[in-house]
C-alpha positions in Angstrom: 27.1 20.6 18.0 29.6 23.0 16.7 32.5 22.4 14.6 35.7 21.3 16.0 38.8 22.0 13.9 40.9 22.4 16.4 41.2 20.7 20.5 43.7 22.5 22.4 45.3 25.5 23.0 48.7 23.3 22.6 47.8 22.8 19.0 47.4 26.6 18.1 50.5 27.3 20.2 52.1 24.9 17.8 51.2 26.8 14.6 52.3 30.0 16.0 55.6 29.1 17.1 56.2 27.2 14.1 55.6 30.3 12.2 57.6 32.2 14.1 60.5 29.8 14.1 59.9 28.8 10.9 59.3 24.9 11.6 55.7 24.5 10.7 55.2 22.0 7.8 54.3 23.7 4.5 50.9 21.0 4.2 49.9 22.3 7.6 50.0 25.9 6.5 46.4 26.4 5.6 43.5 28.6 5.7 42.7 27.3 9.3 46.0 27.7 10.3 46.8 31.0 9.1 43.2 32.2 11.4 44.8 30.4 14.0 48.7 32.0 13.8 46.9 35.5 13.9 44.7 34.8 16.8 47.6 33.3 18.4 49.5 36.3 17.9 46.6 38.7 19.6 46.8 36.9 22.4 50.3 36.2 22.8 52.2 38.9 21.3 49.8 41.6 21.4 52.2 44.3 22.0 53.4 44.4 17.9 51.4 45.7 15.3 50.2 42.8 13.9 49.6 44.7 10.4 53.3 44.6 10.3 54.3 41.8 12.0 52.4 39.0 9.8 53.5 40.5 6.9 56.7 39.9 7.6 56.5 36.3 9.1 54.7 35.3 6.2 57.1 36.6 3.9 60.2 34.5 5.6 57.9 31.5 6.3 57.4 31.5 2.5 61.2 31.6 2.1 61.6 29.0 4.3 59.6 26.6 2.8 60.1 26.9 -0.7 57.9 29.9 -1.7 58.5 32.3 -3.7 57.4 35.9 -2.7 57.0 37.7 -6.4 54.5 40.0 -7.9 52.2 37.0 -9.0 53.1 34.5 -5.7 53.7 33.8 -2.3 52.9 36.5 -0.1 49.4 38.2 -0.7 48.5 42.2 1.1 45.2 42.5 1.2 44.2 38.4 2.1 46.4 39.0 5.1 45.3 42.1 6.2 41.8 41.9 5.4 41.9 38.6 7.2 44.0 40.3 10.0 40.6 42.6 10.2 38.3 40.1 9.9 39.8 37.8 12.5 40.5 40.6 15.2 36.4 41.2 14.5 35.8 37.8 16.1 39.0 37.9 18.5 37.3 41.1 20.5 34.1 39.7 21.0 35.6 37.3 23.3 36.7 37.5 26.9 40.4 37.0 27.7 39.8 34.1 29.8 38.0 31.9 26.4 40.9 29.8 24.6 42.8 31.0 21.4 41.2 27.5 20.2 37.9 28.3 21.0 37.9 32.0 19.3 40.0 29.8 16.4 36.8 27.3 16.3 34.4 29.8 16.3 35.8 32.0 13.8 36.2 29.1 11.1 32.7 28.2 11.4 31.2 31.2 10.4 31.8 32.4 6.6 35.3 33.5 7.4 35.9 29.8 7.4 35.1 29.3 3.7 38.4 29.4 2.3 36.4 32.1 -1.0 34.9 34.6 1.7 37.0 37.1 0.3 35.0 37.4 -2.5 32.1 38.1 -1.0 33.9 41.6 -1.0 36.4 41.5 -3.9 36.4 40.3 -7.1 38.5 37.4 -8.5 40.4 40.2 -11.2 41.1 42.6 -8.4 41.6 40.6 -5.5 44.5 38.5 -7.5 45.6 40.9 -9.2 49.5 42.0 -8.4 48.2 45.4 -7.0 46.2 44.1 -4.8 49.1 41.2 -3.7 51.5 43.6 -3.2 49.6 46.6 -1.3 46.3 46.8 0.1 43.4 47.4 -2.4 39.4 48.6 -1.2 37.1 45.9 -1.9 35.2 46.8 -5.6 32.1 44.6 -4.6 30.1 45.8 -1.5 32.4 47.4 1.5 34.4 45.7 3.7 32.5 45.2 7.3 36.2 44.8 9.7 38.1 47.6 10.1 
């Protein structure tokens, strides 16, 4: 039986709205919630450029929850953009009839569900550098398969 992370579309909607209106409790802004929010935005805010929107939302959310966006903390450009690309690769493989929570569960049951999945492509030194936090940096270990 596949792993179940989310059990309803309402859970995903709550995360998406909670990110947008800054009401999601900080303790619920998890690895899974990041992907859930991205997938929800892909489905329900598809007219927006998520590569631009998600950074704005995360920075605002961080500030609202007391997390400073600095050169060493808070928003991280490379992680956000890589995660959006990976989420999109999973999203487009599903029919529009598939609920977002099922897509999120499929994504989280894959290797992307591990919080350290990016370290397959980026060294820790590069991924956690101030440069990668501020701007996109190409992987230094192997090519990134998601565009």
